[in-house]
N, C-alpha and C positions, 0 to 999 in steps of 0.2 A: 220275024222269028213268033211261029205262036207257040202259044204256052200250053206245056203237056197236060197240067190239069190247073183250073182256075182259081184253085185253092191254095195254089204255091206264091211264095214270095219273091219279087223281084227286086233286088238292088242292084242301085245305080251308084258308079263312084268316078272322083275323076282321075283315079289310080288305084287300079287293082292289080295288087302285087300277089300272084300264083303263090310265091314262097322259093323260086329257084330262077327265077329271071328276072330283066326289068319287067314294071308294072305297062297293064295297060290302056291307055289311055280313053278317058269316060268309056268303061269295060262295065259289063252288067254280069251278074251271078243269079241263075234260078234257083232256089232252094226249096223242097219242102217243107211239110209240117215238123216232121221233126230231126231237122237241119240238113238233111242228106243233100247234097248238090246233085243237081238236076242236070244242069249245063250254064255252061260259061259263055257269055256272048261279046265277043272283041269287038264287033261292030253294029251297037246296037239300031234297030230302026227311031226314027221320031216318036211312032207309036208304041214301042215296046218300051223307049225311055220314059213315054208318059204314063206309063201302066207302075212304072216301077216306083222305090221310096228311094228319094236322093241321100247318099251321105256324104258331104263336100268335104276332101281331103283325099283318104285312100281307106282301103279294105284289105285286110293280112289274114293268111289262117290262122287259127288259135295258136299261142304262144308255148315255149318247154320254156320254164324256168329252171335251166339245166342244174342249179348248184346252190340249195338253201338250206335254213336250221329252223325250221318248223316251230322245233318245241322251246326256242327260246323266242319264242314270240313274247312271253311276258315281260323281255327283258328292255322294251322298246325305251328310249329315252334315260339309260342309267349309268350308261358309259359315256365319260367325258369323252369327246372327240379331238384327236390330233395328238394323243401321246406316245403313240407306238404300237408296238405289238406285246412287248412285253408289260407295259400301263394296261393295254387290252385284255390281256390273258388273266392277270390277276382280278381284275374286275370281277370278271367271268364267273371266275373261282368264289369271289366273292359274292356276288347277287345270287349267283342261280338257287341257293336254296332260301329264299328269302320270301318266295311266294307260293299263296297256298295250291294242293292240288287242284281245287276249285277254278281258282283264277289263271293258272295255268291252261288246263284243259279250256277254259273258256276264250285265251287269248289263241291258242290253237285253231280252234274253231272257225272264230272269227277272220285270222289270216288265211284259212284255206277257202273262207268267200268270198275275201277282198282278190286273192287270188284268179279265183273264178270270173268276178264278176268285168275284171279288168280286163280278162280273156286270154290270161293263163289256162290251157288244158292239160297241162303235163308236168312234172315236177321229179327233179332228182334232192332227193329231201336227206340229208344228212341226220341219222337218230341213234342216238346215247342211251335211251332208256324206250319203253313200249308206250310212251305218254302218248304219242299221238296217234297210236293207230285204229282207235274206235274211231275218232273223226275222220281220220283218211279212210275206214269203210263206209262211211256215209256220205263222201263227197262223189261229187262227180269228175273230179282231179284222176287224171290215170297218174301215178305213182312209182318211182323205183326208189327204194328205201335203200340207202348204201346206212349201213349196219358198221360204228365206227369204232375201231379198235385202237387203242392208243392206253399207254403206263411205260414209266420208266424204273417202276421197281422188279428186277429182274425175275423175285421171289415169286413173283403173283402174276407170272406170262401164262401157266396153265389156267389159273381160273379166272383172268381175262379173257382167254378166249374163249374157254367154255360159256362165260357168262353170255359173250357175244353170239356165240351159236345159241341160247336159249331165245334171245331176243329176237334172233332171222327166225326162228320156231314160230316164235309164237305171234313175227309181222304175218308169215306165211300162212297160221291159223287163223287169223282174222281177216284175212282176202283184202287186204289194203293195198296188194301193186304186187311187183317184184322184190328180189332183195338180192344183195351180194352183204358179203364182209369187207371194210374196207381201209387201210389205216391213215390216222387222222395227218400226221404230218412228220418229216425226215426227224424231226428234232424230238417225239412224242414217244419212241418207242424203243426199250432194252430191247439188247441182242438177241436175249431170250424169246422175245415177243416177235421179233424181226424174224425169227428160223421158223416160228410155231406157224404164223401168220403166212407166212412163204409157203411151208408144204401145205398149207388149207388153199392158196390161191393158185397151185397148180393145175387142182383141178377145176377149178371155175370157168362156166362161159358167159359168168354176166361180168358187167362193166364194174370196174375199181377205180375208185375215186381217192385221191392225195393231193393236199393243198401243199404248194411249193411256189418257192422262192415268194414267197408272199412279201415280204419286207429286207428292209437290209441287215436288221437285226437279227434274223435266222440266219442269213449269209456269215455274219461276224460270230455271231456262235456258235456254228459247226465249224467255220475256218480256224478260229483261236479261242475259244471257249472265251472270248470276252466281250464287254457289252450288257446293253441293259437286260436282255434275255438272258444271258449268263448269270449275270448277279441274283435274277428273283431264281433259277435252279438254283444256285450257290444257299440261297434262303430258305429255299426247300427241301434241300438236302438230293438234290436229285442229279445235280449235274455229273457227279461222280459215276452215274448209271449209263450216261450218255455214252454211247457207242464210239471207241476211238479209229475205229477202222474205216469210217467216212469222214471225210471233210469238207465236203458239197452235197448241198442236198441231192443231185442226180445221181451220185454216190449210193446214198441210201438208196434211193428208188431201185436202181439195179438190183441191189442188193436183195432188197424186198421183195419188190414184183416182178414175176417170171416175165420172161420176151412175150407169149401167148394170150397174155392176157390183152383185154380192150382197155386202155389205161388213159382214164380224164385226169388232166393235172390242171390245178385250181387255182386262181389267180395270176400266179406267172407276173407276177411285179417286176420281178426284179430278174428274170431269165434275160439272157444275152445268146447271143448269136453260138455260140462254146456249146453251151448246155444246151440249146436247141438242137445241133449238129448229133451231140451225144444221145440225145434222147429218141432221135429218127433214125440213128445208129443199130437203137436197140429193140425197136418197138414198131412193128407193122401196123396197130393199128391204134392210133396215138391221137389223141384228141384233145385241145385248149379249152378250158372255159375261163372267160373274164367277166369280173364283178366291178366295175370301176366306181363306183357309187362307195363300195364298202373299201375299197383300197385308198380312195382319198378321205374318206371319214376318220379310218386309224391313223393312216401313216402318211397322208398328206402327199401319197405319190400315186401315178395312172401309170397301168402298163404300158409298153410300147405295142399299140395297135397295129401299126406299120410291118412293123420286124414282126411279130406274131404272123402276121397274113400274107406275108412275101414266103416263110414257112411253107407253104401249103399244106400246111398240118388242119382240117377240120375245126371249126370254133363253133362256140355256144356259148351262151350269155347265160349266166345268175345275179341274183340280188344277195346272196348270201343271207344273213340273218338280221332280226330288228335288232340285235345289239349294236351292228353297225350299218345299219341302213334302215333308220325309223322308216321307211316309208316302201319298201319294198314293192316299186313300182317298176315293172318291168320299161315302160315310158322315158323313167330318166336314165335307163342304161343305157335304152336307143339315142338319147340326145348327147349323154356321155359320150357314146363312144364316137358320133360325127364330130364334137368337138375336136376329139384328142385325134381324130384324123379325118382331117374337114375334103379331101378329095375322096374321098371312101365313096361308091357308089350306095343311095338308098337303097336296094335292091339288094344288096350281098350284106347291108346288115340285115336286111330284114330276115335273111336266108339263115342267118346263123341263132336266127329267134326261133326258127320256125323250123325249115326242113332239117337242117344239122341236128336240133335238139333230138328231133324224132327219129332219125337214122341212127345217134347214138344208141338212144335203148331200146332200137329195130321195132319201134313203132310205125309200121308201113302204112298205115291207114291214117297217120295225122302228120303233119307240117305243109303241104301241097294243097293245093284245090285244083282236083277232079272229081269229072260226075262221078257220082256212084260212094262217094264217099263224106264222112261227117267230121271234117277236121274242126270244124268251129269256126265260124266269123267273127273280125274285130275290126273295130273302127277307129281307125288312127287321126284322129280330129287335130287339126291344126297343120296337116301335111298342106304344104301349098307347091310343089315341085314335085314331080319323078325322080329327078338328079338324085337329089338332098334333103335328109332328114332335118327340121329346124334345131336350133340348138336349146331354142326354148317354146315354154308353150304347147307341147306334145301330150295330148292324152290319150288311153284306150279305153273302148267300151266293147263288151263284148255283146254281140250282134246274136248270135245264133251255139 
């Protein structure tokens, strides 16, 4: 194989994951100075390999972190783990306003740099305020901004929607990525806000995200108005505003989010076969996002990876926020998924972290290693097999 341009870079690895198929063993990839892929060499000659830089382990495309809360980056290590969703929500509400604006912005900038350095090339980021927009506009990361809508005070429904639309417009003016309005969770919108947001979402062609079936406390709250979340809502005098028409998370989703939407349900920790079947029946463009490290940090539970995979719904991966995942490392999510589903092939997990995330956001030039594209290159250090990922010791490093 002759190199088109001697200035191009040759990279050789034990396992080259192109993004959507099993890895090429002893694969070699050629890129130019700008990171554009020139060629992929599946059977490199000894001469070619001698010219290449060798990275033991594996190389994959740039990853898409499909669910983050970058504006909560200042909340690292402030939430006590393992106390459940009600305690987590109360802690966030209590801690969120205690950090100076300057320190919040610094934490956001540092978090974006870390995502880039570890090999993330795109983010699906939840936004409650415009706080992260300036940093994103200067970041090389591609971002979709989910402008989050929530509130159980029915008298403020119009105000909440209008404020969210102002935030969405500000994101567009800052040129910090694509945008969409998105609900927070099945338990956090009043009946009036559900109606208002539904009417807006009918006309959107952007993805819609919702935290769904994240904890048993959520299920208990909706089904019986009992449990620790119900107690928290009663203490804040919001339990009475929880709509009576919905006694399961999926019932609320169906009422809120039009069938025509590209729907991303996030966490899915307590999703069961009945809920999955109901979602599949109602949505043709349905996606699941899993964030296992966050789920264990908050509730000491994990999603049923095998069940979600068997549904044939495309899966993407997220890290959630620094409040529930102090390291925000995609490598930790990859290892957690492999531990939870030991027979799952490595290339399938890599596909979730790369190709699927890019397809969710319609970033057609990202997610796969293909000549003529610039999807980023990531070194997976610690990979010793093309079949499965290691349970520990995996790290990711951006190469291009």
